[in-house]
NUTOR-438347 format. One record per residue: residue in three letters; z, x, y of N, C-alpha, C in turn. Coordinates in steps of 0.1 Angstrom, whole numbers, plus 5000, padded with zeros to 4 digits. Example, Ala and Ser with C-alpha at 12.3 -4.5 7.8 and 13.67 -1.06 7.14 Angstrom:
2
ALA507851324943507851234955507851324967
SER507151284978507151374989507951295000
//
This chain:
221
UNK226422724640226022754629225322614621
UNK224722634612224122534605224722544592
UNK225322454586225922454572225722314563
UNK225522374549225322264541226722254533
UNK226822134532228322134524227422044508
UNK227622104496227422034485228422004480
UNK229121864475230021844471229821684469
UNK230021664456229521504450230821434452
UNK232021454457233021364462232821344476
UNK232521204481231821184496233521154502
UNK234421144499235621164508235821284514
UNK235821404502236121534507235321584518
UNK233521534518232521594518232721574536
UNK233121414537233221354548234121414561
UNK235221434551236421514557236021664565
UNK235421754556235321874560234121864568
UNK232821774571231921764578231921724591
UNK233521604591233821584604235021714612
UNK235521764605236521894609235321974616
UNK234322024606233022114611232322094622
UNK232321974626230921914634231821944646
UNK233121914646234221884659234122054665
UNK234022154657234222244661232822344667
UNK231822254664230322244675229522304661
UNK229722294646228622294639227622184633
UNK226622244630225722144621225622134610
UNK225721994603226422004589225221894580
UNK224621914571224121864561225221844547
UNK224821724542225621714531224721674519
UNK224621754505223921704495225221634482
UNK225121554476225621484467225621544450
UNK224621634451223921694439223221814437
UNK223621894431222722024429221021984427
UNK220121924428219121884430218621844442
UNK219321764450219321744465219721884471
UNK220821944467221222084474219622164476
UNK219422204465218122284463217022254468
UNK216822104471215722074482216222084496
UNK217522064500217722124513217622284515
UNK218022344506217922464507216722554509
UNK215722494501214122514503213322504513
UNK214222414523213322334532214222394545
UNK215722434544216422504557216722644554
UNK216922704566217622844567219222814573
UNK219922794564221322784566222222914567
UNK223122904576223823004578224923054569
UNK225622904559226922914552226622784543
UNK226822784529227022694521228622664519
UNK228922544515229922534508229622454495
UNK229722524484229222474473230122454460
UNK230322314457231022284445230122334430
UNK231222364426230822394411230322304402
UNK231022204402231022064390230122004395
UNK228921974396227921874401226921804392
UNK226521684398225721604388224321674392
UNK223721654378222221704378221921844375
UNK222421914384222522074382223822124388
UNK224322204379225822274388225622384396
UNK226722374405226922474415226422614412
UNK226322684401226222834397224722804394
UNK224222694393222722724389221922684404
UNK222522614413221822624427222422764434
UNK223322814429223522964436222723064433
UNK222123044418221223184414220123134422
UNK219723024421218222974428218323014443
UNK219123004446219523034465219523194463
UNK220123294456220023424458218623504454
UNK217823404444216823444438215423444449
UNK215823354457214723294467214923414480
UNK216323494480216823594490216823544501
UNK217723404502218323394511219823444514
UNK220023444530221223554530222523424533
UNK222323334534223423224535224623254525
UNK225823264535226923294532227523174522
UNK228123194512228723094506229823094496
UNK230622984501231922954494232122864486
UNK232222904472232022814460233922744457
UNK233422654458234722544451234422484436
UNK235922504431235922474417237222424413
UNK237622344406238622334394238822454387
UNK238122514384237722624374238622734379
UNK240022804373240722854380241023014373
UNK240123034364240423184356239723264362
UNK240123374364239723514365237723524364
UNK237623474349236223494346235523414353
UNK236023294353235323204364234823274378
UNK236223304385235823404397234923484398
UNK235023564387233923694387232423624385
UNK232123554374231323454374230423424387
UNK231223354392230923294405230423434417
UNK231223514416230923624430229823694423
UNK229723754412228523824405227223734407
UNK227223614411226023514407225823544422
UNK226523554434226223604451227223504458
UNK227923424450229223374460229823474473
UNK230223414484231223524489232623514489
UNK233123394485234423354486234623274477
UNK235523244470235923124458237123104465
UNK237222924460238322844464238622764450
UNK239822784448240222674435240822504439
UNK240122444433240522284438242022254428
UNK243322164434242722134447243222234458
UNK242822224470243522304480243922264496
UNK244422294507244522224514243122294522
UNK242722134533241822144540242022274552
UNK243022314558243222404565242922534559
UNK242922554546242622664540241422684538
UNK240622594535239422584535238422624551
UNK239122564558238622594570238522724575
UNK239522784572239922844581239123024570
UNK238822954556237823034550236523054555
UNK235722974558234622904565234922994579
UNK235723004587235723044600235823204599
UNK236323244587236423424580234923434579
UNK234323354573233223404567232023394580
UNK232223274585231323224597231323374610
UNK232423444610232423584618232223674610
UNK231923674598231323834594230023824594
UNK229423904601228123964602227023954590
UNK226023934588225623944572225324094572
UNK225424174577225324374578227224374575
UNK227624294577229124344577229524384593
UNK230624464598230724484610231524424620
UNK231924434634232824394641232724244639
UNK233824204646233824014646233424004661
UNK232524084669232224084683230924094684
UNK230023984693228824024695228824064712
UNK228224174714228024234733226724244734
UNK226624204747225424224752225624274770
UNK225824414771226424464785228124404784
UNK228324334794229624274797229624134796
UNK229024074784229123964780229424004765
UNK230523914760231423954750231423794743
UNK231123814729231323664722232323744710
UNK233323644709234623664702234123574692
UNK234023624679233423524666234423484663
UNK235923554663237223494658237623384667
UNK237623404679238223264687237023164691
UNK235823194686234523114691234823084712
UNK234823214714234923224729234023324733
UNK233123284749232523374755232823424766
UNK233023544768233423624782232623694786
UNK232623694800232023774811232923844823
UNK232923984818233824074823235324024821
UNK235523964810237023944806237123784810
UNK236223714812236523584820235923494811
UNK236323364807235723274798235123214804
UNK233923184796232723114803233122944800
UNK233722914794233822754790232922704785
UNK231922734778230822694771231022584761
UNK230022504761230322394749230022414738
UNK230522374727230022434714228522434712
UNK227522384717226122414714225622504721
UNK226322524739225722644743226322794738
UNK227622754730228222904725226822904712
UNK227022794705226322794693224622874694
UNK224022854707222922904708222823054710
UNK223823084721224023214726224123314716
UNK225223244706225423314692224623354684
UNK223623254682222723274676221623364680
UNK221223374690220323464699220923624698
UNK221923624699222823754698222623804685
UNK222823714674222723764659221323804659
UNK220023734663219323764654218323824671
UNK218923914676218424004690217324084685
UNK216324024694215124134693214024014684
UNK214623894677213723814673213323734682
UNK212223704685211623564693212123444683
UNK212623344687212523234681212223094687
UNK211423064681210722904689211722804689
UNK212022694698212322584703212722524690
UNK211522504677211722434668212922494657
UNK212422634655213322724650215222714653
UNK215122734667216622724673217222564667
UNK216022454668216722354669217222304655
UNK216722394645216722354634217922454628
UNK218822544635220122604631221122524639
UNK220922424649222222384655221922264650
UNK221222164647221322024644220822004633
UNK221921894624221621884610220221774607
UNK219821744598219021664595218821544600
UNK220121484599220021344605220121304621
UNK220121414629220321374642218621324644
UNK219221244657218421154663217721204674
UNK218221324678217421404691216521454689
UNK215321514698214321564697214621764698
UNK213721824696213921944697214022044711
UNK213521904722213721924736214721974742
UNK216021924735217221934740217422064737
UNK217422184731217122314730216822364746
UNK215922304751215722334767217022284776
UNK217522194775218222114784220122214777
UNK220322244766221522334766221122474769
UNK220022534767219622664776219822644789
UNK219522514796219522524813220822504815
UNK221822474809223322434811224122574811
UNK223522624799224222764795223622854807
UNK222522854810222022964824223222894836
UNK223022794837224022774848225122794850
UNK226122794838227422864836227422994838
UNK226223054833226323214836226023254849
UNK225423184855225123214869226223214879
UNK227023104877228223034881229323124881
UNK229523214869230323344866229623454872
UNK228623464877228123584885227323654870
UNK227223614861226523684848225023684848
UNK224823794843223123834840222723764825
UNK221723664831221323584821220523674809
UNK220823684797220323784787219123734780
UNK219123584782217723514775216223534781
UNK215423584773214423584781213423464775
UNK212423414784211623284779210323364777
UNK209923344762208523414762207623254761
UNK207023224768206023084770205423104759
UNK205222984754204422974738204723024728
UNK205923094726206523124717207823104715
UNK208823134725210323074725211323144731
UNK212423184727213323284733213923384729
UNK214523484736214823604728215823684735
UNK217123754734217723844738217523984731
UNK217124064740216424204733217524304735
//
């Protein structure tokens, strides 16, 4: 997944980013609401960790702009404001979850994992294509019950294409979802990831579900 961390505490943002990138996610960081709004207008994020009290533009205003744009990104709101009225205001504005500061990093990561495995339209926490199963809770891909031992990026690519089933995604669009804005690699890395993914599928005797549409991109139907 691609995430945006909107947090003016660099220490907290760095800790969160390191933990999420270790799980294979791509993370951008914005230190204030104006920068956050710019990032959100430029990229399609899967999940946003959004602090309420921000310089220049507060988190609630950022959230209002995000939902008015029609973006479907899931949002975890962070705040030292702990009244019921505050929680209600954030949830009514479009937040998917709310966590009061101070908090344990493990709890925040668990909430992010819970939001990440929740399909946008609701439903099960498993994606399937024939006998290929993705367990969104354990972040595991299995073929006929056998673990495929995918790398984080291979898993992320397969999850993205299964979530966007039937939609052809260009190499650039896939790259934008798998890598953050500071990445030094080019979007050609998508072809490398797909090649190694296909190699692991073939080794397991699995059917390759990814179709290449030359000149357009990739799709799982």
